[in-house]
N, C-alpha and C positions, 0 to 999 in steps of 0.2 A: 504494500500500500504506500502510495506516495504522500508524504506529509506536506500540507500546504501552509505556507507562510507568505504574507504579503511582501512584495519586493519594494525596494526603495523607489523604483520607478512608479509603482502604484501610489505610494504615499506622496511622492512629489507631485504627481498628477492631481491627486485629490486636493492637496494643499494649494497648488498653483491655481486650480480651477476656483477654489474658494476665494483666494486672494484677488484673482482677476475679476471676480464678480462683485468685488467690494463696492464700487460706485453704484451699481444697479441695485444691490441689496442694502445699501446704506450701512455697511458693516462698521463695527467699532474696531478700528485699527490702532495698534500701539507698537512702538519699536524701542529697542534698547541696544546698547553696545557695550563692549568690554575689551580689554586688552592688557598686554604686558610687554614692556620694553625691557629686555633682560640681557645681562652680560655675565658670563661665567668663565673662569680661568683656573687651571690647575697648575700643579708644580711638576707635571710629568709630560714627556714628549709623546706618549701614546694616549689614545683617546679613551675616555670613560663616558658612559651613557651616550654613545654614538658620536658626540661632537665636541666634548670638552677636553682641551689639552692646554699646554703651557702657552699657546699663542692666543688663547681666548676665543670666545664665540658668542654671537647673539642668537644662534639658531636654537639652542637647547630650550630656552625659556620664553622667547618672544612669540606672542600669539595675538591675533586680532579676531574679534567676533562681532556679528550683527544678528539680532533676533527680531522677528516680526511676529506679533500675535494678533489674531483676528477672532472676534466674537461673531460667529455665523448666525446664531439664534440664541434663545434663552439658555439652552442646554448644550449647545455645540460651539466648539472653538477649534482653531487650527494654529499650529506653531511651526515656523521654519527658522532654523538657526544655521548660519554659515560661519565657518572658521578657517582662517588662514594661519597655517603653522608648518612646522617641519614635516616633510613628507614621510609617509609610512612606506613608500615604494622606492625611494632613491635618496641617497645621502646628498647633502649640499643642495637641496631643492626644497622649495615651498609648494604646498598644494592648497587650493581652496576646496573645501569639502563640506557637504551638509552633515552636521552632527545631530540635529533634530529636524524631523519633518513628519509631523503626525497630525491626525484629526482626533479630537477628544469629545466624548459624550458624557455628560454628568447628569444622569437621570434623577439624582437626589444629592443632598449634601454629603451623604455617606458613601456614595459610589462614584468611581471615575473609570471609564473605559477608553483606551487609546489604541489607535491603529497607525503603524508607520515606523519611522526610525526614531529610536529613543535611547537614552542612556541606561546602561545596566545598573541596577541598584546593588553594586558590588562593594563600594567603600562608604565610609562615613560621609565623605564629601563628594560623592559621585556627581551629584547634580551641579556642583560648583567647581569641577576640576579645572576649568580654564579661566575662572573668574577670580584672579588673585586678590582683588580688592575686598573679597568677602571673608578672607582669613588672614592670619598673621604670619604663617610660615612662608619663607622665601620660595621654597620648593617643597611640595608634599613629598614625604620620604619615599625615595625610589625603592627602598627595600620592601615597602608595602605596595606602592602604586605601580608595580610593574608585573602584576600577575598575568594580565592579558595584553596581547599586542594591540587590541582595539577595545574601546569602552562602549561602543554603540552596537545596536542590533536592529534588525528589521523584523517586526512581528506584532504581537498583540500583548497588551498589558491591562490588568485589572487591579484597582486599588480600593480597598474597603477601609473606612476610617471610623473610629469610635472616639467620642468625646468622653474624657474621664475627668470631669470637673474642669480645672484649668489646664489639664494635660490632654495630649492627643496621641492615640495609638493608631498606626496605619500598617496594613498588610498589603504588600505588593506581590503579585503573582504574574509571571510573564512566560512567554515562549516565542521562539523565533530563530532566526539564523543571521549570520554575519559573514560576509565575504571580505576578508582582510588580507594583510600581508605580514608575514613573519620575517624578521631580519636575522640572519646568521652571519657571523664573522669567521672567515677562514684565513689563518695567518699565512699559509703556503698554498692552499688549494690542493687539488688532485687532478691529474691528467684525465680528461674525458668525463670527469664527474662534476667538478665545481671549480671555478677560478678563484684565485686568491683575492682577499678583500671582502667587501660587503656583498652578500648574496641575499636576494629577496625572493621569498617563496609565497605564492598565493595559496591561501588556505580557505576552506569552506567549513564553517562552524555552525553546528546546530545545538541549541541550548535552551534550557528552561530552568526556572528556579523561583525563589521568592525571598522577600526581605521583610522583617518586622522592625518597625521604627517607632520609638517612643520619644515624643517631643515634650519637654517641660520648660518652664521659664528659666531654669538654671542648668539644664542638661539636655543632651541628645544621645540616644542609645540606638544602635542598629545591630541586628544579627541577620545573617543571610546564608543561604545554601544554594548551590548552582550545580547543575549537571551539564557537562560540556562534551560534545562529540566532535572531534576535529579530523579532517582529512585534507590531503593536498589536492588542489583544484585540478591538477593534471593527471590525477589517478595514481601517482607514485605511492607504492606501499612502504610501510615502515616496519623494521625488524622488531620481533618480540624480544629476542635476546641474540647474542653472538656466540656461535660455537667456537670452541678452542680446537685448533688444528695443530697437532703435535708432529713435528718433522723428525725429531730425535729426542731422547730423554732430556727434558729441561729446555728444549728449543722448540718454539712454535709461535703461533700468532692467532689473533682473533679474526675470523672471517667476517668481513664487512660488506661483501658484494658477491652476488651469485656468479659474476664473471670469473671469479677466482676458481680454478679447476680442482681445488683440494677441499676436503672436508664435506660434511653434509650440507644440503641446501638450507638457506636461511628460512626460518619460520617468520612469515610476515603477515601484517594486517593492513587493511585499507583505511582504517580509522582507529583512533585511540580516544579513550574516555578519561575525563578528569572530573573529580568531585571536589568542589571548592567550598570551604566554610569560612566565614568571616565574622568577626565581632568587633564593634567599635563603640567608643564613648567619648563625649566631651562633657566635662563636669566642672561647674564652678563650686569650689569647696570653701572659699573664704572671700572676704571683700578684696577685690583686685587680683585674686588668684584663680587660676583654672588649669585643668589638666586634660589632655587628649591622648587617647591610646587606641590602637587598632592591632588586630592579629588576624592572620590568614593562614589556613592550611590547605594546600593544593595536593590532593592525592591522585597519583597517576595510576591508571589501570591499563591493561592490555599490552604494556611494554615495560621493560626494565630500563629503557634508555630515554625516558621522557622527563618532563618537568615534575619534580616531586619535592615540594619545598614547604618550609614554614617560615613566616616572616612577620614583622610588625614593628611598632615603634611606641615610645612614650614621650610626650612633650609637655613641658611645664612652662606656663606663661605668667608674667607679672605685669599688670597694667599700671602705668604712670601717666595719667591724663592722656596725652596724644602719643606716647611712646610705649611699646610693649616688647620688652626683651624676652627671649625664650631660650631654653636648652632642650635638645631632643636627642634621644638615643634610639637607634634602629638596628635591625638585624635581619639578614636573609640567609638561609642555609638549606641546602639540599639534604636529603636523607643520606645516611651512611652508604647505602647501596649505590645510589646515584654517583656520589663522590668517588666510590671505589671503581666504578666503571670508567669514569673520566681518567682516574690515575692509571689504570691498566692500559688504556688505549693511547695515552700520551707518554708514558714512561717505558723504558726498555725497548724491546723489539728484536727483530732478527739480527744476527751478526752481519755487519756491513758487506762482507764479501759474498754473501749468498745472492744468486740471481733473483731479481724482483724484490729484494729486501726494502729498497727505498720506496717503491711504489706501494708495498703493503703498509709500511709505516705511515705514509701519507694518507692512505685510506683510513687507517685506524684513527689518526689525528683528526681527520675531517669528520668522522663519525662522532668523536668525542665533542667536537665543537658544535654539533647539532643537539646535544643533550640539554643545553642551557643550565649547566650545573653552576652553583654559587655557594660561596662560603665567605661572608663578609659581615662586618658590623661597622657602625658609624656613630660619631658624635658631632652634633651641630650646635653652634652658638650663633644667635642672630637677634635681630630687632626689627620691628615694624613701626614706621612713623605714619600716623593718620593725618593726612594733609587736609582732610575735610572734603565734603561733597563727592564721596566715592573715589578718592585718590589716596594711594599709599605708596610709600617708599620703603624698600626693604633691603637689608644687607645681611649676609650670612657667611660664616666660615664653617666648613664641614670637613672632617677628617674621616676617611673611610679606610678601615683596616681590611686588607685582603688576606684570607687564610690560604686554603689550598688552591682556590681558583675563583674567578668571577666571570659569569657570562656577560656582565656589563662592561667588560674591558676588551678593547680591540688589541690583541697581542700582536706586536710587530712581526713582520715576515722573518723567518729564520730564528726567532727567539724562543726560548723556553717559556712555558706557561708562567704568567705573572703571578707570584705567590709570596706570602709572608712579607708583605710590605704595606705601605699606606699611601694614600693619595689625598692631598689637600685641595679643596675647591673653594674659591672665593666667588660669591655671587652678589650682584647688585641689580635690583628690579624696581621698575616704576609701574604700578598697577592702577588701572582706572576702570570705572563702570559708570554708565549714565543711562 
């Protein structure tokens, strides 16, 4: 049975038709904008988080967005949001993409149904990911906010809201799909398989899940669960595990491709499943003091070579009129099994004199670099200056300690895996919303 989910084309057509009919229907139209002008620079000549190195970059944090809302009728609305930011499909390029494009029906104050492109209710600040003027962190911690290559989906969503005195409890349930692009970095590449440098793989994601959110005057709580099924758009299959091929006692390799004429055939699947659980809170616990914390567990099914991580952060804020300094600690770590696979595939190898040893080593290394393994923690010190009327200026220093490896680092060609070191990043952002 084929699962039906509305495409972005359908959502855009509905929203565009509604907005185009605005003058004839005397619609209530409103628009808003937001953006960040950001600069980030590290103390390393290799890149972290795609674009940050010792030369500095504006690409990592700079983003501009425009949103148009239309009231079609008493119970019907349409929303379109466009965002210009660093491309998901190519380095050193910007793309203009629709992040929201949906039609909403509110049959009562307690129910909201939406059709189209929407934001996943994955994080505590999912709805405000790109609107830096609404929070005080210079950059939402990457150790938490890098679970998914894309934060939008095309589909259906239903929200049920309960009033609890002065508090509000909301349950979001959704289902849909996302066609997005995953970025993999290969330090050396492998002949006939993948070139060195950044490689972009189109993926098709089917997902459903839900989030429970409690809003109080002094707190925001969110818990969510998500079932994600991912396949490569071109039909390429993914290995379940890698067989060990022993050529002599103590000498062998892991078979990474069925073109290698040794060992058993690879066991492969056309799609892999992830179960993602998140929990987040922002709580004011004293006058001028508040804390924010989030945790995510990403459980990999169907393969031993996928993303299987636990990550999160804790941030403490102290408000001084217009200035809010903060300290944040964050961590992202793959499971022991995932890290062990990365180590096996990148260390050792066949003796150099054996025929094909170099090609086999390159294939193992390439496979390791598609696992997205991580072992890192970070400490950030920063401050936010509220300039008034939706404008903020932020500055931050962040030190990231790399343990065994990090998928967020682009290892230079010919170099060993970056490990047991640290990277300092200085950031300066100007945020606005109107």
